[in-house]
PyMOL Python script that loads the backbone (N, CA, C, O; Angstrom):
from pymol import cmd

cmd.read_pdbstr("""\
ATOM      1  N   UNK A   1     104.982 116.727 114.991  1.00  0.00           N
ATOM      2  CA  UNK A   1     104.882 118.067 114.115  1.00  0.00           C
ATOM      3  C   UNK A   1     106.462 117.549 112.704  1.00  0.00           C
ATOM      4  O   UNK A   1     106.742 117.603 111.507  1.00  0.00           O
ATOM      5  N   UNK A   2     106.865 117.204 113.720  1.00  0.00           N
ATOM      6  CA  UNK A   2     107.545 116.884 112.880  1.00  0.00           C
ATOM      7  C   UNK A   2     107.752 115.401 112.013  1.00  0.00           C
ATOM      8  O   UNK A   2     108.231 115.233 110.891  1.00  0.00           O
ATOM      9  N   UNK A   3     107.053 114.145 113.239  1.00  0.00           N
ATOM     10  CA  UNK A   3     106.359 113.512 112.407  1.00  0.00           C
ATOM     11  C   UNK A   3     106.065 113.250 110.710  1.00  0.00           C
ATOM     12  O   UNK A   3     106.236 112.481 109.765  1.00  0.00           O
ATOM     13  N   UNK A   4     105.426 114.677 111.202  1.00  0.00           N
ATOM     14  CA  UNK A   4     104.082 114.809 109.873  1.00  0.00           C
ATOM     15  C   UNK A   4     104.262 115.609 108.793  1.00  0.00           C
ATOM     16  O   UNK A   4     103.681 115.676 107.710  1.00  0.00           O
ATOM     17  N   UNK A   5     105.750 116.587 109.584  1.00  0.00           N
ATOM     18  CA  UNK A   5     106.619 117.034 108.609  1.00  0.00           C
ATOM     19  C   UNK A   5     105.583 118.202 108.136  1.00  0.00           C
ATOM     20  O   UNK A   5     105.630 118.743 107.031  1.00  0.00           O
ATOM     21  N   UNK A   6     104.828 118.438 108.958  1.00  0.00           N
ATOM     22  CA  UNK A   6     103.845 119.834 109.383  1.00  0.00           C
ATOM     23  C   UNK A   6     104.461 121.317 108.557  1.00  0.00           C
ATOM     24  O   UNK A   6     104.146 122.049 107.618  1.00  0.00           O
ATOM     25  N   UNK A   7     105.683 121.168 109.746  1.00  0.00           N
ATOM     26  CA  UNK A   7     106.430 122.610 108.777  1.00  0.00           C
ATOM     27  C   UNK A   7     106.833 123.220 108.040  1.00  0.00           C
ATOM     28  O   UNK A   7     107.104 124.421 108.060  1.00  0.00           O
ATOM     29  N   UNK A   8     106.998 121.980 106.768  1.00  0.00           N
ATOM     30  CA  UNK A   8     107.472 122.143 106.096  1.00  0.00           C
ATOM     31  C   UNK A   8     106.488 122.078 105.045  1.00  0.00           C
ATOM     32  O   UNK A   8     106.898 122.169 103.888  1.00  0.00           O
ATOM     33  N   UNK A   9     105.138 121.921 105.283  1.00  0.00           N
ATOM     34  CA  UNK A   9     104.204 122.838 104.347  1.00  0.00           C
ATOM     35  C   UNK A   9     103.527 124.599 103.721  1.00  0.00           C
ATOM     36  O   UNK A   9     103.031 125.152 102.739  1.00  0.00           O
ATOM     37  N   UNK A  10     104.175 124.949 105.768  1.00  0.00           N
ATOM     38  CA  UNK A  10     104.536 126.465 105.904  1.00  0.00           C
ATOM     39  C   UNK A  10     105.620 127.402 105.226  1.00  0.00           C
ATOM     40  O   UNK A  10     105.577 128.630 105.150  1.00  0.00           O
ATOM     41  N   UNK A  11     106.498 126.636 104.801  1.00  0.00           N
ATOM     42  CA  UNK A  11     107.820 127.588 104.359  1.00  0.00           C
ATOM     43  C   UNK A  11     107.814 128.235 103.213  1.00  0.00           C
ATOM     44  O   UNK A  11     106.764 128.013 102.608  1.00  0.00           O
ATOM     45  N   UNK A  12     108.587 128.994 102.607  1.00  0.00           N
ATOM     46  CA  UNK A  12     107.861 129.736 101.503  1.00  0.00           C
ATOM     47  C   UNK A  12     108.398 128.738  99.930  1.00  0.00           C
ATOM     48  O   UNK A  12     109.415 128.076  99.725  1.00  0.00           O
ATOM     49  N   UNK A  13     107.244 129.014  99.093  1.00  0.00           N
ATOM     50  CA  UNK A  13     107.008 128.211  97.837  1.00  0.00           C
ATOM     51  C   UNK A  13     105.794 126.814  98.584  1.00  0.00           C
ATOM     52  O   UNK A  13     105.234 125.987  97.865  1.00  0.00           O
ATOM     53  N   UNK A  14     105.648 126.873 100.011  1.00  0.00           N
ATOM     54  CA  UNK A  14     104.575 126.009 100.030  1.00  0.00           C
ATOM     55  C   UNK A  14     104.836 124.226  98.484  1.00  0.00           C
ATOM     56  O   UNK A  14     104.073 123.776  97.629  1.00  0.00           O
ATOM     57  N   UNK A  15     106.032 123.904  98.850  1.00  0.00           N
ATOM     58  CA  UNK A  15     106.566 122.672  98.352  1.00  0.00           C
ATOM     59  C   UNK A  15     105.805 122.036  98.888  1.00  0.00           C
ATOM     60  O   UNK A  15     104.653 122.008  98.456  1.00  0.00           O
ATOM     61  N   UNK A  16     106.117 121.407  99.852  1.00  0.00           N
ATOM     62  CA  UNK A  16     105.574 119.635 100.523  1.00  0.00           C
ATOM     63  C   UNK A  16     103.413 120.169 100.350  1.00  0.00           C
ATOM     64  O   UNK A  16     102.321 119.701 100.028  1.00  0.00           O
ATOM     65  N   UNK A  17     104.194 121.611 100.934  1.00  0.00           N
ATOM     66  CA  UNK A  17     101.901 121.870 100.673  1.00  0.00           C
ATOM     67  C   UNK A  17     101.654 120.589  98.924  1.00  0.00           C
ATOM     68  O   UNK A  17     101.203 119.444  98.887  1.00  0.00           O
ATOM     69  N   UNK A  18     102.124 121.381  97.894  1.00  0.00           N
ATOM     70  CA  UNK A  18     101.292 121.243  96.664  1.00  0.00           C
ATOM     71  C   UNK A  18     102.229 119.959  96.459  1.00  0.00           C
ATOM     72  O   UNK A  18     102.223 119.701  95.256  1.00  0.00           O
ATOM     73  N   UNK A  19     103.254 118.804  97.359  1.00  0.00           N
ATOM     74  CA  UNK A  19     102.859 117.733  96.730  1.00  0.00           C
ATOM     75  C   UNK A  19     101.845 116.730  97.237  1.00  0.00           C
ATOM     76  O   UNK A  19     101.353 115.737  96.700  1.00  0.00           O
ATOM     77  N   UNK A  20     101.576 117.600  99.123  1.00  0.00           N
ATOM     78  CA  UNK A  20     100.035 116.766 100.238  1.00  0.00           C
ATOM     79  C   UNK A  20      99.048 117.043  98.734  1.00  0.00           C
ATOM     80  O   UNK A  20      98.091 116.271  98.663  1.00  0.00           O
ATOM     81  N   UNK A  21      99.171 117.972  97.638  1.00  0.00           N
ATOM     82  CA  UNK A  21      97.874 117.732  96.722  1.00  0.00           C
ATOM     83  C   UNK A  21      97.886 116.857  95.500  1.00  0.00           C
ATOM     84  O   UNK A  21      96.891 116.788  94.778  1.00  0.00           O
ATOM     85  N   UNK A  22      98.649 116.393  95.328  1.00  0.00           N
ATOM     86  CA  UNK A  22      99.258 115.554  94.384  1.00  0.00           C
ATOM     87  C   UNK A  22      99.053 114.506  95.156  1.00  0.00           C
ATOM     88  O   UNK A  22      98.317 113.701  94.585  1.00  0.00           O
ATOM     89  N   UNK A  23      99.431 114.115  96.356  1.00  0.00           N
ATOM     90  CA  UNK A  23      99.466 113.016  96.746  1.00  0.00           C
ATOM     91  C   UNK A  23      97.808 112.567  97.509  1.00  0.00           C
ATOM     92  O   UNK A  23      97.618 111.410  97.886  1.00  0.00           O
ATOM     93  N   UNK A  24      96.579 113.788  97.667  1.00  0.00           N
ATOM     94  CA  UNK A  24      95.720 113.278  97.381  1.00  0.00           C
ATOM     95  C   UNK A  24      94.993 113.436  95.943  1.00  0.00           C
ATOM     96  O   UNK A  24      93.930 112.932  95.582  1.00  0.00           O
ATOM     97  N   UNK A  25      95.647 114.063  95.410  1.00  0.00           N
ATOM     98  CA  UNK A  25      95.123 113.912  93.577  1.00  0.00           C
ATOM     99  C   UNK A  25      94.693 112.422  93.811  1.00  0.00           C
ATOM    100  O   UNK A  25      93.567 111.926  93.817  1.00  0.00           O
ATOM    101  N   UNK A  26      95.976 111.835  94.011  1.00  0.00           N
ATOM    102  CA  UNK A  26      96.393 110.090  93.488  1.00  0.00           C
ATOM    103  C   UNK A  26      95.784 109.173  94.303  1.00  0.00           C
ATOM    104  O   UNK A  26      95.973 107.969  94.137  1.00  0.00           O
ATOM    105  N   UNK A  27      95.008 109.646  95.247  1.00  0.00           N
ATOM    106  CA  UNK A  27      94.799 109.167  96.426  1.00  0.00           C
ATOM    107  C   UNK A  27      92.994 108.760  95.940  1.00  0.00           C
ATOM    108  O   UNK A  27      92.347 107.719  95.828  1.00  0.00           O
ATOM    109  N   UNK A  28      92.741 110.092  95.774  1.00  0.00           N
ATOM    110  CA  UNK A  28      90.745 110.036  95.400  1.00  0.00           C
ATOM    111  C   UNK A  28      91.106 109.259  93.833  1.00  0.00           C
ATOM    112  O   UNK A  28      90.214 108.544  93.376  1.00  0.00           O
ATOM    113  N   UNK A  29      91.999 109.363  93.283  1.00  0.00           N
ATOM    114  CA  UNK A  29      92.100 108.310  91.809  1.00  0.00           C
ATOM    115  C   UNK A  29      91.812 107.626  92.433  1.00  0.00           C
ATOM    116  O   UNK A  29      90.737 107.799  93.008  1.00  0.00           O
ATOM    117  N   UNK A  30      92.543 106.517  92.681  1.00  0.00           N
ATOM    118  CA  UNK A  30      93.733 105.400  93.506  1.00  0.00           C
ATOM    119  C   UNK A  30      91.979 104.079  94.241  1.00  0.00           C
ATOM    120  O   UNK A  30      91.655 102.895  94.158  1.00  0.00           O
ATOM    121  N   UNK A  31      91.106 106.144  95.243  1.00  0.00           N
ATOM    122  CA  UNK A  31      90.711 104.995  96.125  1.00  0.00           C
ATOM    123  C   UNK A  31      88.847 105.246  96.018  1.00  0.00           C
ATOM    124  O   UNK A  31      87.916 104.780  96.675  1.00  0.00           O
ATOM    125  N   UNK A  32      88.932 106.379  94.648  1.00  0.00           N
ATOM    126  CA  UNK A  32      87.267 106.903  94.496  1.00  0.00           C
ATOM    127  C   UNK A  32      87.473 107.715  92.730  1.00  0.00           C
ATOM    128  O   UNK A  32      87.358 108.935  92.612  1.00  0.00           O
ATOM    129  N   UNK A  33      87.717 106.984  91.756  1.00  0.00           N
ATOM    130  CA  UNK A  33      87.675 107.120  90.593  1.00  0.00           C
ATOM    131  C   UNK A  33      86.637 107.370  89.949  1.00  0.00           C
ATOM    132  O   UNK A  33      86.795 107.741  88.786  1.00  0.00           O
ATOM    133  N   UNK A  34      85.442 107.267  90.414  1.00  0.00           N
ATOM    134  CA  UNK A  34      84.224 108.337  89.840  1.00  0.00           C
ATOM    135  C   UNK A  34      84.526 109.379  90.331  1.00  0.00           C
ATOM    136  O   UNK A  34      84.508 110.473  89.768  1.00  0.00           O
ATOM    137  N   UNK A  35      84.915 109.084  91.722  1.00  0.00           N
ATOM    138  CA  UNK A  35      84.571 110.861  92.460  1.00  0.00           C
ATOM    139  C   UNK A  35      86.133 111.611  91.427  1.00  0.00           C
ATOM    140  O   UNK A  35      85.922 112.793  91.155  1.00  0.00           O
ATOM    141  N   UNK A  36      86.938 111.304  91.117  1.00  0.00           N
ATOM    142  CA  UNK A  36      88.328 112.126  90.254  1.00  0.00           C
ATOM    143  C   UNK A  36      87.798 111.915  89.211  1.00  0.00           C
ATOM    144  O   UNK A  36      88.516 112.582  88.465  1.00  0.00           O
ATOM    145  N   UNK A  37      86.938 111.401  88.493  1.00  0.00           N
ATOM    146  CA  UNK A  37      86.457 111.034  86.867  1.00  0.00           C
ATOM    147  C   UNK A  37      85.603 112.434  86.968  1.00  0.00           C
ATOM    148  O   UNK A  37      85.578 113.192  85.999  1.00  0.00           O
ATOM    149  N   UNK A  38      84.895 112.748  88.201  1.00  0.00           N
ATOM    150  CA  UNK A  38      84.261 113.445  87.957  1.00  0.00           C
ATOM    151  C   UNK A  38      84.976 115.181  88.355  1.00  0.00           C
ATOM    152  O   UNK A  38      84.289 116.116  87.943  1.00  0.00           O
ATOM    153  N   UNK A  39      85.496 115.324  88.657  1.00  0.00           N
ATOM    154  CA  UNK A  39      87.219 115.899  89.100  1.00  0.00           C
ATOM    155  C   UNK A  39      87.389 117.066  88.296  1.00  0.00           C
ATOM    156  O   UNK A  39      87.440 118.289  88.421  1.00  0.00           O
ATOM    157  N   UNK A  40      87.477 115.923  87.162  1.00  0.00           N
ATOM    158  CA  UNK A  40      88.927 116.261  85.625  1.00  0.00           C
ATOM    159  C   UNK A  40      87.837 116.504  84.922  1.00  0.00           C
ATOM    160  O   UNK A  40      88.103 117.118  83.889  1.00  0.00           O
ATOM    161  N   UNK A  41      86.442 116.213  85.101  1.00  0.00           N
ATOM    162  CA  UNK A  41      85.298 116.277  84.084  1.00  0.00           C
ATOM    163  C   UNK A  41      84.823 118.347  84.654  1.00  0.00           C
ATOM    164  O   UNK A  41      84.336 119.316  84.071  1.00  0.00           O
ATOM    165  N   UNK A  42      85.092 118.199  85.367  1.00  0.00           N
ATOM    166  CA  UNK A  42      84.779 119.370  85.846  1.00  0.00           C
ATOM    167  C   UNK A  42      86.024 120.585  86.315  1.00  0.00           C
ATOM    168  O   UNK A  42      85.904 121.588  87.019  1.00  0.00           O
ATOM    169  N   UNK A  43      87.017 120.117  85.728  1.00  0.00           N
ATOM    170  CA  UNK A  43      89.055 120.745  85.706  1.00  0.00           C
ATOM    171  C   UNK A  43      88.438 120.968  87.003  1.00  0.00           C
ATOM    172  O   UNK A  43      87.456 121.709  86.940  1.00  0.00           O
ATOM    173  N   UNK A  44      88.768 120.489  88.293  1.00  0.00           N
ATOM    174  CA  UNK A  44      88.839 120.834  89.548  1.00  0.00           C
ATOM    175  C   UNK A  44      90.323 120.020  90.194  1.00  0.00           C
ATOM    176  O   UNK A  44      90.771 118.874  90.226  1.00  0.00           O
ATOM    177  N   UNK A  45      90.743 121.428  90.672  1.00  0.00           N
ATOM    178  CA  UNK A  45      92.373 120.407  91.096  1.00  0.00           C
ATOM    179  C   UNK A  45      92.110 120.837  93.013  1.00  0.00           C
ATOM    180  O   UNK A  45      91.752 121.856  93.604  1.00  0.00           O
ATOM    181  N   UNK A  46      92.440 119.707  93.365  1.00  0.00           N
ATOM    182  CA  UNK A  46      93.031 119.683  95.040  1.00  0.00           C
ATOM    183  C   UNK A  46      93.382 120.614  95.404  1.00  0.00           C
ATOM    184  O   UNK A  46      93.403 120.628  96.635  1.00  0.00           O
ATOM    185  N   UNK A  47      93.751 121.622  94.895  1.00  0.00           N
ATOM    186  CA  UNK A  47      94.490 122.766  95.767  1.00  0.00           C
ATOM    187  C   UNK A  47      93.280 123.770  95.832  1.00  0.00           C
ATOM    188  O   UNK A  47      93.050 124.748  96.542  1.00  0.00           O
ATOM    189  N   UNK A  48      92.538 123.094  94.728  1.00  0.00           N
ATOM    190  CA  UNK A  48      91.009 124.694  94.840  1.00  0.00           C
ATOM    191  C   UNK A  48      89.970 124.004  96.200  1.00  0.00           C
ATOM    192  O   UNK A  48      89.593 125.030  96.766  1.00  0.00           O
ATOM    193  N   UNK A  49      89.641 123.365  96.608  1.00  0.00           N
ATOM    194  CA  UNK A  49      89.009 122.529  97.721  1.00  0.00           C
ATOM    195  C   UNK A  49      89.951 121.689  98.985  1.00  0.00           C
ATOM    196  O   UNK A  49      89.285 121.285  99.939  1.00  0.00           O
ATOM    197  N   UNK A  50      90.597 121.575  98.996  1.00  0.00           N
ATOM    198  CA  UNK A  50      91.744 121.331  99.723  1.00  0.00           C
ATOM    199  C   UNK A  50      92.918 121.709 100.942  1.00  0.00           C
ATOM    200  O   UNK A  50      93.251 121.139 101.981  1.00  0.00           O
ATOM    201  N   UNK A  51      93.459 123.260 100.098  1.00  0.00           N
ATOM    202  CA  UNK A  51      94.612 124.610 100.909  1.00  0.00           C
ATOM    203  C   UNK A  51      93.747 124.364 101.779  1.00  0.00           C
ATOM    204  O   UNK A  51      94.221 123.404 102.386  1.00  0.00           O
ATOM    205  N   UNK A  52      92.217 124.762 102.494  1.00  0.00           N
ATOM    206  CA  UNK A  52      92.127 125.275 103.718  1.00  0.00           C
ATOM    207  C   UNK A  52      92.514 124.297 104.129  1.00  0.00           C
ATOM    208  O   UNK A  52      93.663 124.356 104.566  1.00  0.00           O
ATOM    209  N   UNK A  53      91.787 122.908 104.211  1.00  0.00           N
ATOM    210  CA  UNK A  53      91.811 121.603 105.257  1.00  0.00           C
ATOM    211  C   UNK A  53      93.211 121.718 105.259  1.00  0.00           C
ATOM    212  O   UNK A  53      93.206 122.714 105.983  1.00  0.00           O
ATOM    213  N   UNK A  54      94.123 121.571 105.099  1.00  0.00           N
ATOM    214  CA  UNK A  54      95.682 121.737 105.271  1.00  0.00           C
ATOM    215  C   UNK A  54      96.165 122.625 105.479  1.00  0.00           C
ATOM    216  O   UNK A  54      97.195 122.255 106.042  1.00  0.00           O
ATOM    217  N   UNK A  55      96.178 123.736 105.426  1.00  0.00           N
ATOM    218  CA  UNK A  55      96.928 124.817 105.995  1.00  0.00           C
ATOM    219  C   UNK A  55      95.879 125.141 107.418  1.00  0.00           C
ATOM    220  O   UNK A  55      96.493 125.835 108.228  1.00  0.00           O
ATOM    221  N   UNK A  56      94.731 124.857 107.790  1.00  0.00           N
ATOM    222  CA  UNK A  56      94.243 124.714 109.035  1.00  0.00           C
ATOM    223  C   UNK A  56      94.057 123.512 109.688  1.00  0.00           C
ATOM    224  O   UNK A  56      93.204 123.245 110.534  1.00  0.00           O
ATOM    225  N   UNK A  57      94.870 122.851 109.258  1.00  0.00           N
ATOM    226  CA  UNK A  57      95.435 121.548 109.879  1.00  0.00           C
ATOM    227  C   UNK A  57      93.730 120.979 110.129  1.00  0.00           C
ATOM    228  O   UNK A  57      93.420 120.092 110.925  1.00  0.00           O
ATOM    229  N   UNK A  58      93.082 121.491 109.525  1.00  0.00           N
ATOM    230  CA  UNK A  58      91.375 120.533 109.255  1.00  0.00           C
ATOM    231  C   UNK A  58      90.401 121.119 109.993  1.00  0.00           C
ATOM    232  O   UNK A  58      89.204 120.839 110.049  1.00  0.00           O
ATOM    233  N   UNK A  59      91.167 122.153 110.684  1.00  0.00           N
ATOM    234  CA  UNK A  59      89.625 122.574 112.311  1.00  0.00           C
ATOM    235  C   UNK A  59      89.569 123.746 111.746  1.00  0.00           C
ATOM    236  O   UNK A  59      89.680 124.797 112.379  1.00  0.00           O
ATOM    237  N   UNK A  60      89.360 123.655 110.279  1.00  0.00           N
ATOM    238  CA  UNK A  60      88.775 125.053 109.894  1.00  0.00           C
ATOM    239  C   UNK A  60      86.774 124.321 109.272  1.00  0.00           C
ATOM    240  O   UNK A  60      85.939 125.156 108.922  1.00  0.00           O
ATOM    241  N   UNK A  61      86.384 122.651 109.272  1.00  0.00           N
ATOM    242  CA  UNK A  61      85.352 122.404 108.687  1.00  0.00           C
ATOM    243  C   UNK A  61      85.336 122.037 109.795  1.00  0.00           C
ATOM    244  O   UNK A  61      84.313 122.713 109.912  1.00  0.00           O
ATOM    245  N   UNK A  62      85.475 121.588 110.828  1.00  0.00           N
ATOM    246  CA  UNK A  62      85.264 120.225 111.510  1.00  0.00           C
ATOM    247  C   UNK A  62      84.048 121.139 112.900  1.00  0.00           C
ATOM    248  O   UNK A  62      84.174 122.339 113.142  1.00  0.00           O
ATOM    249  N   UNK A  63      83.510 120.686 113.258  1.00  0.00           N
ATOM    250  CA  UNK A  63      82.818 120.718 114.992  1.00  0.00           C
ATOM    251  C   UNK A  63      83.843 121.087 116.530  1.00  0.00           C
ATOM    252  O   UNK A  63      84.745 120.469 117.097  1.00  0.00           O
ATOM    253  N   UNK A  64      83.367 121.985 116.708  1.00  0.00           N
ATOM    254  CA  UNK A  64      84.435 122.605 117.438  1.00  0.00           C
ATOM    255  C   UNK A  64      84.542 120.985 118.527  1.00  0.00           C
ATOM    256  O   UNK A  64      85.642 120.976 119.079  1.00  0.00           O
ATOM    257  N   UNK A  65      83.700 119.740 118.903  1.00  0.00           N
ATOM    258  CA  UNK A  65      84.747 119.401 119.937  1.00  0.00           C
ATOM    259  C   UNK A  65      85.702 118.306 118.929  1.00  0.00           C
ATOM    260  O   UNK A  65      86.316 117.442 119.554  1.00  0.00           O
ATOM    261  N   UNK A  66      85.840 118.313 117.463  1.00  0.00           N
ATOM    262  CA  UNK A  66      86.600 117.451 116.960  1.00  0.00           C
ATOM    263  C   UNK A  66      88.288 118.347 116.899  1.00  0.00           C
ATOM    264  O   UNK A  66      89.485 118.072 116.817  1.00  0.00           O
ATOM    265  N   UNK A  67      87.343 119.590 117.009  1.00  0.00           N
ATOM    266  CA  UNK A  67      88.758 120.126 116.538  1.00  0.00           C
ATOM    267  C   UNK A  67      89.925 120.531 118.150  1.00  0.00           C
ATOM    268  O   UNK A  67      91.068 120.986 118.094  1.00  0.00           O
ATOM    269  N   UNK A  68      89.192 120.199 119.332  1.00  0.00           N
ATOM    270  CA  UNK A  68      90.100 120.938 120.333  1.00  0.00           C
ATOM    271  C   UNK A  68      90.659 119.277 120.229  1.00  0.00           C
ATOM    272  O   UNK A  68      91.797 119.061 120.646  1.00  0.00           O
ATOM    273  N   UNK A  69      90.083 118.453 119.832  1.00  0.00           N
ATOM    274  CA  UNK A  69      91.193 116.940 119.915  1.00  0.00           C
ATOM    275  C   UNK A  69      92.194 116.766 118.966  1.00  0.00           C
ATOM    276  O   UNK A  69      92.972 115.860 119.265  1.00  0.00           O
ATOM    277  N   UNK A  70      92.468 117.435 117.744  1.00  0.00           N
ATOM    278  CA  UNK A  70      92.809 117.785 116.903  1.00  0.00           C
ATOM    279  C   UNK A  70      93.918 118.231 117.446  1.00  0.00           C
ATOM    280  O   UNK A  70      95.052 117.753 117.475  1.00  0.00           O
ATOM    281  N   UNK A  71      93.323 119.521 118.015  1.00  0.00           N
ATOM    282  CA  UNK A  71      94.825 120.104 118.634  1.00  0.00           C
ATOM    283  C   UNK A  71      95.351 119.524 120.340  1.00  0.00           C
ATOM    284  O   UNK A  71      96.319 119.730 121.073  1.00  0.00           O
ATOM    285  N   UNK A  72      94.394 118.912 120.388  1.00  0.00           N
ATOM    286  CA  UNK A  72      95.161 118.034 121.856  1.00  0.00           C
ATOM    287  C   UNK A  72      96.609 117.673 120.998  1.00  0.00           C
ATOM    288  O   UNK A  72      97.724 118.194 121.014  1.00  0.00           O
ATOM    289  N   UNK A  73      96.057 116.587 120.286  1.00  0.00           N
ATOM    290  CA  UNK A  73      96.850 115.623 119.900  1.00  0.00           C
ATOM    291  C   UNK A  73      98.086 116.570 119.000  1.00  0.00           C
ATOM    292  O   UNK A  73      99.296 116.386 118.875  1.00  0.00           O
ATOM    293  N   UNK A  74      97.402 117.363 118.602  1.00  0.00           N
ATOM    294  CA  UNK A  74      99.013 118.173 117.501  1.00  0.00           C
ATOM    295  C   UNK A  74     100.133 118.363 119.116  1.00  0.00           C
ATOM    296  O   UNK A  74     101.233 117.872 119.370  1.00  0.00           O
ATOM    297  N   UNK A  75      99.012 119.509 120.127  1.00  0.00           N
ATOM    298  CA  UNK A  75     100.359 120.269 120.747  1.00  0.00           C
ATOM    299  C   UNK A  75     100.553 119.063 122.647  1.00  0.00           C
ATOM    300  O   UNK A  75     100.905 119.506 123.740  1.00  0.00           O
ATOM    301  N   UNK A  76     100.086 117.319 122.237  1.00  0.00           N
ATOM    302  CA  UNK A  76     100.463 116.516 123.374  1.00  0.00           C
ATOM    303  C   UNK A  76     102.141 115.928 122.884  1.00  0.00           C
ATOM    304  O   UNK A  76     103.066 115.485 123.565  1.00  0.00           O
ATOM    305  N   UNK A  77     101.966 116.223 121.067  1.00  0.00           N
ATOM    306  CA  UNK A  77     103.081 115.500 120.333  1.00  0.00           C
ATOM    307  C   UNK A  77     103.837 117.020 120.364  1.00  0.00           C
ATOM    308  O   UNK A  77     104.802 116.989 121.128  1.00  0.00           O
ATOM    309  N   UNK A  78     103.660 118.194 119.793  1.00  0.00           N
ATOM    310  CA  UNK A  78     104.825 118.618 120.178  1.00  0.00           C
ATOM    311  C   UNK A  78     105.816 119.053 122.011  1.00  0.00           C
ATOM    312  O   UNK A  78     106.813 119.755 122.179  1.00  0.00           O
ATOM    313  N   UNK A  79     104.851 118.157 123.204  1.00  0.00           N
ATOM    314  CA  UNK A  79     105.206 118.505 124.062  1.00  0.00           C
ATOM    315  C   UNK A  79     106.101 117.199 124.283  1.00  0.00           C
ATOM    316  O   UNK A  79     107.147 117.077 124.921  1.00  0.00           O
ATOM    317  N   UNK A  80     105.511 116.450 123.702  1.00  0.00           N
ATOM    318  CA  UNK A  80     106.661 114.767 123.785  1.00  0.00           C
ATOM    319  C   UNK A  80     108.367 115.145 123.103  1.00  0.00           C
ATOM    320  O   UNK A  80     109.437 114.642 123.442  1.00  0.00           O
ATOM    321  N   UNK A  81     108.169 115.916 122.338  1.00  0.00           N
ATOM    322  CA  UNK A  81     109.250 116.044 121.287  1.00  0.00           C
ATOM    323  C   UNK A  81     109.999 116.997 122.730  1.00  0.00           C
ATOM    324  O   UNK A  81     110.903 116.478 123.384  1.00  0.00           O
ATOM    325  N   UNK A  82     109.673 117.863 122.934  1.00  0.00           N
ATOM    326  CA  UNK A  82     109.971 118.552 123.590  1.00  0.00           C
ATOM    327  C   UNK A  82     110.480 119.098 125.208  1.00  0.00           C
ATOM    328  O   UNK A  82     110.883 120.106 125.789  1.00  0.00           O
ATOM    329  N   UNK A  83     110.154 117.705 125.437  1.00  0.00           N
ATOM    330  CA  UNK A  83     110.079 116.697 126.892  1.00  0.00           C
ATOM    331  C   UNK A  83     111.288 115.706 127.064  1.00  0.00           C
ATOM    332  O   UNK A  83     112.052 115.472 128.001  1.00  0.00           O
ATOM    333  N   UNK A  84     111.119 115.085 125.437  1.00  0.00           N
ATOM    334  CA  UNK A  84     112.557 114.947 125.563  1.00  0.00           C
ATOM    335  C   UNK A  84     113.686 115.350 124.783  1.00  0.00           C
ATOM    336  O   UNK A  84     114.382 114.355 124.583  1.00  0.00           O
ATOM    337  N   UNK A  85     114.137 116.297 124.295  1.00  0.00           N
ATOM    338  CA  UNK A  85     114.842 116.878 124.170  1.00  0.00           C
ATOM    339  C   UNK A  85     115.736 118.334 125.793  1.00  0.00           C
ATOM    340  O   UNK A  85     116.752 118.990 126.026  1.00  0.00           O
ATOM    341  N   UNK A  86     113.989 117.911 126.533  1.00  0.00           N
ATOM    342  CA  UNK A  86     115.372 117.998 127.934  1.00  0.00           C
ATOM    343  C   UNK A  86     115.359 117.829 128.651  1.00  0.00           C
ATOM    344  O   UNK A  86     115.845 118.593 129.485  1.00  0.00           O
ATOM    345  N   UNK A  87     114.705 116.500 129.020  1.00  0.00           N
ATOM    346  CA  UNK A  87     115.658 115.223 129.305  1.00  0.00           C
ATOM    347  C   UNK A  87     116.846 115.081 128.744  1.00  0.00           C
ATOM    348  O   UNK A  87     117.598 115.513 129.618  1.00  0.00           O
ATOM    349  N   UNK A  88     117.446 114.782 127.923  1.00  0.00           N
ATOM    350  CA  UNK A  88     118.159 114.563 126.567  1.00  0.00           C
ATOM    351  C   UNK A  88     119.578 115.921 127.255  1.00  0.00           C
ATOM    352  O   UNK A  88     120.517 115.594 127.981  1.00  0.00           O
ATOM    353  N   UNK A  89     119.340 117.187 126.810  1.00  0.00           N
ATOM    354  CA  UNK A  89     119.432 117.651 128.193  1.00  0.00           C
ATOM    355  C   UNK A  89     120.331 117.774 129.118  1.00  0.00           C
ATOM    356  O   UNK A  89     121.557 117.767 129.017  1.00  0.00           O
ATOM    357  N   UNK A  90     119.794 117.864 129.845  1.00  0.00           N
ATOM    358  CA  UNK A  90     119.249 117.512 131.591  1.00  0.00           C
ATOM    359  C   UNK A  90     120.543 116.469 131.646  1.00  0.00           C
ATOM    360  O   UNK A  90     121.633 116.788 132.121  1.00  0.00           O
ATOM    361  N   UNK A  91     120.283 115.373 131.166  1.00  0.00           N
ATOM    362  CA  UNK A  91     121.055 114.636 131.170  1.00  0.00           C
ATOM    363  C   UNK A  91     121.794 114.167 130.395  1.00  0.00           C
ATOM    364  O   UNK A  91     121.694 112.963 130.159  1.00  0.00           O
ATOM    365  N   UNK A  92     123.146 115.241 129.495  1.00  0.00           N
ATOM    366  CA  UNK A  92     123.973 115.446 128.527  1.00  0.00           C
ATOM    367  C   UNK A  92     124.417 116.532 129.802  1.00  0.00           C
ATOM    368  O   UNK A  92     125.469 116.251 130.377  1.00  0.00           O
ATOM    369  N   UNK A  93     124.098 117.053 130.001  1.00  0.00           N
ATOM    370  CA  UNK A  93     125.107 118.365 131.355  1.00  0.00           C
ATOM    371  C   UNK A  93     125.362 117.849 132.126  1.00  0.00           C
ATOM    372  O   UNK A  93     126.514 117.886 132.557  1.00  0.00           O
ATOM    373  N   UNK A  94     124.283 117.023 132.745  1.00  0.00           N
ATOM    374  CA  UNK A  94     125.185 116.474 134.063  1.00  0.00           C
ATOM    375  C   UNK A  94     126.094 115.658 133.904  1.00  0.00           C
ATOM    376  O   UNK A  94     126.719 115.267 134.891  1.00  0.00           O
ATOM    377  N   UNK A  95     126.346 115.272 132.838  1.00  0.00           N
ATOM    378  CA  UNK A  95     127.658 114.497 132.404  1.00  0.00           C
ATOM    379  C   UNK A  95     129.237 114.859 131.942  1.00  0.00           C
ATOM    380  O   UNK A  95     130.368 114.374 131.987  1.00  0.00           O
ATOM    381  N   UNK A  96     128.530 116.030 131.475  1.00  0.00           N
ATOM    382  CA  UNK A  96     129.735 116.568 130.870  1.00  0.00           C
ATOM    383  C   UNK A  96     130.376 118.130 132.140  1.00  0.00           C
ATOM    384  O   UNK A  96     131.390 118.771 131.866  1.00  0.00           O
TER     385      UNK A  96
END
""", "prot")
cmd.dss("prot")
cmd.show_as("cartoon", "prot")
cmd.util.cbc("prot")
cmd.orient("prot")
């Protein structure tokens, strides 16, 4: 979670979330110019269609088998961080 700065997206003010909307808008503009032009024509902003994706880690719109995989990846990374932290603490306290 820390590698992807996910925690910051849920903090009051949602500053990181708005940054992600801005980044998504620029990616669409760079890689899908016709789609970006169409969105501009409709006055459609990324927050209008992407907030649910970001806030639910993309799990709201995918088939269940894909959701399981996404959650597995997130939980695996979180557990790895905690495992490293626990190993460090165990080693540190043995030395002191």
